[in-house]
N, C-alpha and C positions, 0 to 999 in steps of 0.2 A: 504494500499498500504505499501511492506518495507520498510524502509528507503534508504536502496542502490537500490534499484528502482527508487524509489523518485530522488537519486543523479544521476541516469542517465539520467534519464528524463530531471530534467536541463542542462545536457550535452551537450545532445542532440539538444536542443529549442536553446542553444549559438550557436553551431556547422550550423545547418540551418540558423540562425540569420544575422551570420559572413560569410558565403560564399554564400548567395543569394546577402547580402549585398556589396560584393566586386564584384563581376560577374556583379549585375547590376551597379553599379560606373565606374568597365571595358567596359560594353557596351555604356556607353556614352561619353566614352575618345577616343575607337576608334572603325573603325569596322571590324567586321569580315574579314577574308580573308581564304587562303592556304598559309601555307611556303613552299609549297614545288609541283611539279607536279605531283607527284607521288597521293596526296592525289585527284586531281582533277582526276585521272585516273581513279581510285577506285571507288570516286563517277559516272562519265560519264558510267562504266558498269552498277555499280548497278541501277542508275537509268535508261536506256536503251538507252544513244546515242551512244555507243559504236555498241550494234546489230538491235538496232529497237524495243528492248520491255526490260523489267528490268532480269539482269542476276545476279545471285548469286556467281559466280565463278570469286570470287576478285581477286584471287592467290594469294595474301600475307596475308587478311584477311579471317580468315577458313571458312568453306562453311556454317557451321549453322548460324553466323551472317551472311554472304553475303547474305543466303536463307531467312532470315528473312527479312535483309531491302531490297530486290528485292519482295517480300509477301507484304511489308511497300509502294513500288512503286508503284504495280499493285493497290493496292485500292484506291493512291493517287498521282501520279506524279508532281501534282504542288505544293506539302510541300517536304520543306528541308530536308527530314527525317535525310541524313549523317550528315549533320552539326547540328541536334539536338541530336543523337547516341553519336557524339563525346563530346557533350558541356554536356552533363546529364552526360555522365561519369567522365567528369573534375572535373565538382560539386559536385556530388558523392562522390569521393575521398577526396574533400576537403571538405566536412561534415561531412562523416566519421572519420576522422583522427583527427579534431578538436573536435566530438565529444569525442572523445577514448581521448583523451589525456587534456579535460578537466575534466571527470568523475573519473581521476588517481590521482585527486586535492578533496578535502572534502568541505570548503572551499568555499563560494559563490564568493570570492574575488579573489582569487585563481585562479577560474577556469575559470574567466573575463579574466585576466593575460594571461593565458596561450594562450585559445583562442585568443585573439588578440595576440600575439606573433608567433604562427603559420598561422595567415591571411597572416603578413606581413612579412613571412619567405617565403609563397607562392607570394606573391608578389613580394619578391626581387629573387625568383628561375623561377618562372615560367607565369611570367605576359606576355613575350614577346610571350613562345609558348598558352598560353591563348588564345589571342587574333590573332596569326597565326598559326593556324593548324597543328598540325601533328600529327600520326595516332599512329606513336610508341611511341611520347613523351605521348600520352594518357595511351598507354600499359602499361609503366616504373609509368604514377600517382598510376594505377592499383595494378600494384605488389607491389609496394613501399606500400600502402595501408594493404594490407595482411603480408607485413612482420613489420606493425608498428604495429598489431597486434597481430602477432607471437610475438612478442620479451616483448610485456609488457604484454602477457596472464598472467592472476591470474590464479596459481596452485589450485586454492582450490574455486571450486563454489558448493560446497553439500549446501550451503544454498538459494543458487538464481540459480536453473538450468535454468532459460529461459536467465541469463545472459550470461550461458556460451555457450547454444543453438545459442543465436546473436551475440556472438563475431567467434565461428567456421562458422557458415553459411557466418559473411563475410568475414572471411580466402578464404572460398571454393569457394564464388560466385567472387570474387573480381580475383584472381588466372584464374580460369576460363573467365573471359572475358578479361583478360590481354593476355590469350594466343589464343584466338579467334580474338582476333585485331592483335597481333603483334605474334605469336611462340616464335619466336628467343628473345624477351623482355622476357617472361614467364620466356625459361631457363637461363635466365642470371639471374634472382632472385633464382631457385630451390637448387642452392649448398648453397644460405644465409639460405635458410626455412630450409634447411634438417641440419645445423650444427648447430643451434638455437633451436629446437627441440632435435638434440642430446645431444647437452649441457645440456637440459632443465631434458633431462630424467634422465642423468647422475646423477645428483645430486639430484634427487627427490629420486633414490637409495639411496644415501649416506645419504639422512635426518634420521637419526633413529627416531626423536622424533614424527614423523607423518607417517600416513597409508596414501600410495598413491596409491594403486594398483586398486583402484574406476576410477583414476583421470587418470591411463594408461589405465584402460579397455574403458573409456568412449573416451580416446585421438585416440584406434584403430579403432573405433566405427567410429569415425569420420574420421579417414582415409581413411577407406575402404570407406566408401560413395564417398569421395570427390574422389577417383581415381576409384570408377565407374563410376562418371559422367563426369568425364573427357575421361575415355575410350570412353562412348557414343558419345562425342560430336568429338574425334578423327575419330571412324568408321565413321559416318556420312560424314563428311570431306574427308577420304581417298576413300570411296564409291563415293563420288562426283566427284573424279577427276578417276577414274576406268579403263574410255576407255582408247582405245589405243591412241587416238588424244590427250588425257590431260597427258598421261605417254611419249609421246613423247616428247608435248611441255615442261615437266618440266624439260626431260632431257636437250634439248636446254637450257628452261630458266639458269640452275643453270649453263652450263657452259658458258653462256653471262653473269651473274655475274664475275664470275672468270677471264673473257676477261677485261672487264672492271671497276670493282670496284675493284679489288682487285690485278689485275699486271699491271696496266698502261699503256694500251697498247697505249696509245696516244704517248709514250716514246722509244716506236721500233724502232731503225736504222732498216727498211726498208731494206737498201743496204746488212746489214749482212744475212738477211736471206732471199735475193732475192728468190735464189735457193728455196730453200723448201716453200718458199705461191707459188710459179709458180707450182710445182711439186702437190699440190692439188687443184691448180685453182683461186687462190686469185692472182689476177694481181692488175698493179700500181692503178686503178679507183677502183676496193674493196678496196684497201688501203686508199684514202681520203673519202670514206665515212665508213668506220669504224674509223677513226681517229676522223671524226665528231659526234660519237656514230649514225649515220645513216645507221646501218645494214639494211634496206630495202632496201637501195639501190646498195646492193651487186649483180652482175651479176650471180653468182654463190655460193648459201646456199643452205647447206642441213646438216644435224647432223652430218657428218661425218668431212666435210670442218671446222665447228663450233669447232667438237672439236679436230681437226690440228691445229686449228687457237689457241685454251687454251695452247695446249702446248708450241705450238712455243714464245709465252707469258709468258708462266711460266717458258720459260727456260732461256727467255730472261729478268725477273724479275728476277729470282735467281742470272744472273750471275751478274745484277748492283748494287744486295745488296754485292755480296763480294768484290766490289771497296772502301766498307767501311767498320766501325766498328760498327756493329748492335748492340753489346749491346753496344756502347757506345750512339751511335742515342738513343737506349731506355731509358736507364739512362735519359739521356738529354730529353725525349721525356715528362717522367713521371715527372722530377720535372718541366716541364715547365708548366703542366699544371694546377699549383697550384700558380703561380706566377704572371696571367691575370686576377685579381680579377675584370676588368673593361669590360672585355671582358664577363665573365661568373663568375655575381656574387656567383654560387652557390656553383665555386672553395672556395670562401672564407669564407663563410659562412661552406664548410663542413670542412675546415680546423681547422673553431672554434671548431665548436662540437666534431669532433674529438678531440681535446686536451683539454677542455672542461669534456668532457665524460669518458677520462681515469684518468684525477685530483678527480671527482667526484666519480669512484669506486671505486680506490684507496682507497680513504680517508673512503668511507662507509667501504671497506671493502665484497662485494659484489663478489663474488669469481666466480658464475657462471655469473652473468651479466658483472664482467672484460672479461671475454674469451671469451663470446661472442660479445665483444667489439671489443678487440681486431684481432679475426680472420676474425671479418670482414672488420676490415682494409688493413689484411694482405692479402685478397681473392679481394678486391679490387685493390690494388697493382698489384698485379701477374694477372689479368684480362688488367689492363690497359695495363702492357708491353707488354701482348698478344697481343696483340689489333696495340701498337705502332708497333713492331717488326713484324708483318704482313704486317704494308704499310696501315691500315688503322681502322680510327677513328673520324669517323663523331660526328658532338659535338651532334645529338639527340642518339648515344649511349653514350657517356661520359654523357651527362643529365640522360637516364639513369641509370644509374650504380650510380652514383654521389646521385642521389635522393633516390634511396635504400637504399645504404648506410647509409642516411643521417639517414632516414624513422627508419633504426632497431638500430644506435647511438639512436636516440631520445625516442624510444620506452622502452629502455633497463634503461635510467639514468630517467624517469619519473615514471616505476614502481621502483624502488627500491633505488632513491635516495629520503629519506621520505622529504616531503613536513613540512614547522614552525608548531609546533600544537599548538601554542601562535598568538594573535591576530600580524597583521603588525606591526612593528615595523621602528624606522629612518633606521635602516641596511638595511631591508628589500625591504621598500619604494627605496633605495638609488640603490640595485642594479636591481629592478624590475627597476628603471628610465634609469640607463644602458644599457638595454637592451633594449627595447625600444627604446631606440635614436640609440643604435647601428644599430637594424632592419631598424629603417627609414631610416635613410643615405644609406645603403644597397644599400634596395628599390629605391631610388632617381636614384643612377647609374641603375637599371635597369631600371625605366621610361625612363630613358636618353634615352638608347639602343632601348629601345621599340618603344618610337616615330622615332626615326630617321630609323630603320628598318623597323617600319611598311612604312614610307613616299616614300620607297624603292619600295619596293613592290606594293603598290598603283599606283604606275608612268609605275611602267611593266603591272599593271592592265590595266591601261586607254591606252597602247600602244597596249594590246590583242586586247580592246574592239573595237578600231580602225580599227587591221585588220579583225575581228569578221565582224565588221560594211561593209569592202570593199570587203569580203565575200558574203556576202545577198546581196550585190547588183549585183552583179555578180552572180546568182542561178544557171547560166545552166551550170559553169567552176567546176572544180575539182583543189582544190589547197593545194600542199603537203606544210608542214611546218616545216621550218630544226626546229631540236630538241631544238638546245641551245638558238634557238629564241624566245620559249616558256619558260616563268618564272611562271606566277602561275593568279590566277583568282577568283577574288571577288563577293559574294550571292549580286546580288542586291532584296530588299526586295520588296515585291508585281509581279514582276516577276514571270513567271514558270520557275521551275528545271534547264531544257534541258536548256543552255544558247551557249552552241559554236554553229557555223553556220556548218550544216548539209553537207556541201562540203569542209571540210576542213579534209584533211589525216594527221596526227600526224606522221614524222619518226622519228624511233629510242623507241619507245614508248616501254615498255617492253611487251607489248601484242603481237608482230609481231612473227608471226612463229608461232602462237598456233589458235584451233578456233574461238577465238572470233575475233582476225584479221582478218581471211578467211570471215569468215560473215562480218565486218565490209568494208569492201574492193569488196564482192559482192553486198549489199546492195546498192551501190554506181556504177557499173557497171562494175567494174577494177579486178585484175584477176594478175597480174602480178607488185610490184610498178615497179621497175627498165625498162619495157620494157611501160609499160604506159606510162610513161613520153613525150612520141614522141607523143600523141595523140593530137590533135588539141584542143581540152578544156581544157588541163592539162598544172599545173604553179608549180613554184616552189616560195615560199614566204622567203625571211630572211632576217634577221636583219644588220643594216647598216656594221658588221663586217667581212661581206661574199661578195665577189667580180665573177667576171666569173672567176677564179684561181679553185674557191673550184667541181662547175660543171664542167668545162673544164676538171679538174682531175678526175669525176668519167664518165664521158663520154667526152674522150679523141677525139675519130673520129666524135663528135657531133657539130650543130650550138648553140650556147648559149649566149643568146642577152636579157639584161632589155628590156621589152613593156610597162613597170608602174612603178609606186611608191606609196606608201601609207604614204604621210605624221603622223606624230605624236604628242602630245600634248605639246611637250618638243621643237618642230623645227628643231627633226631628222625626217632623210625617213626610211624606209624597201621597198628592191628591191622585185619587182616583175619579175621571171625570164620566159623566152621562151626556150624549151629545142627543136631543131632538127635533127633530120640524113642529 
């Protein structure tokens, strides 16, 4: 066995050991929960609780991966395949990054210190996401892994082709998995990857002392192989959504995303657009439904109306943004992102990594690496400015961008900044000690916030379990659950994967208007949510923040009354409404 191969196997052992130990500790400190309703809904589609049978049309997760999940659920529906997939992808990212980082150092002591530093870094920036899982964040971890390998890529693998093949395979596979899990996240990583490759190739051509023709040729072969695999995945996805029903739903879903996620529909002044809304059949009752994200309760819903509503929302959004300085707000928003380390430890760590990367690369005069670092930071600032400008900057998007930039910077620093060739001296021990103490300190902030957030979500889970128990006790009825009342829900070990009561209809979910939701309604003997609410056995459940005014707004000519209440563990109550003509 060659020395370099042995060196890499030691790094693999460090990566496996630290990553698995970290996940083992987390699993004993926290219970597994989901961070958003989106993940719960994706799982409900895959495992069959939406349509009655496992389905691979997960809409946001591409079909090759969704179809594979549906296949697994068909094999055994009592196994939590969706949970397993997300956790395997997360642990895989940890192992791959730590392994690569350790292998960029030769001495065993340096390998261990680098490995421990990276696991503490993951604990600082990703602890909350690791126990409150969100599929977009996992996609960002995979994309960050690919960028780390690209940034730290060795230009000369002539003596060890197996190492070249393994690194290229990691880059291609993690990028494909990132795309399958959330294609928008992978798209955010691609400019960074292209920039890294372009800078490295440019400097290869300028290096007169080495012949890089073989490396460039091997790079092109790897690139074309990757493109082929990407194309196959995309074609499978397009084919799965090629029917007229799915094409119409995709148009509708794109419009719905604009209305609710980008144009802040809840802030529209209804009086200013009353005539236009009436022209397209959107009346006050529909507006009440839309304002609470409960699009299923609209009386007049079709693609043309949603398109017109989107135009009105956009017009109002643009008008409101003209009332203040967009440039001033953008600059303020970008600056604000970096002065809240208590809320996002990743911002503090990223700021430190950016400063140290520029200093170290400048000192060691590594021109190519310095260019990659600077261009990466400029790219990050431009993306931040764009998202803040358009008014949508959710935490999972910011985490994804910050993590990918951090991995790029750490990759070029570890690759181009040499480690000490001598035995560890007092100076090295002092530097490493300060580094680990600093990471432990920031990890403490992350642990505190994780405990607080996890406690809030598990409290919501207990409420949702009460709602499920209530609905199961009255299985002859149908219950619409108002969208903003739903938060998340936990997997209970030992129980079947499908936990939601079969007589629950979620209002406002993004599957509404598509084939899945029509099958969902049909399996429960329903046809039109807005009209079926008048039936004798159909009721609406909301949390305590809503009263009769909401439903009276949606159904101004109906009689709305509270017919029951559901008591919650914290002493609060949810209302059960009956709506009658």
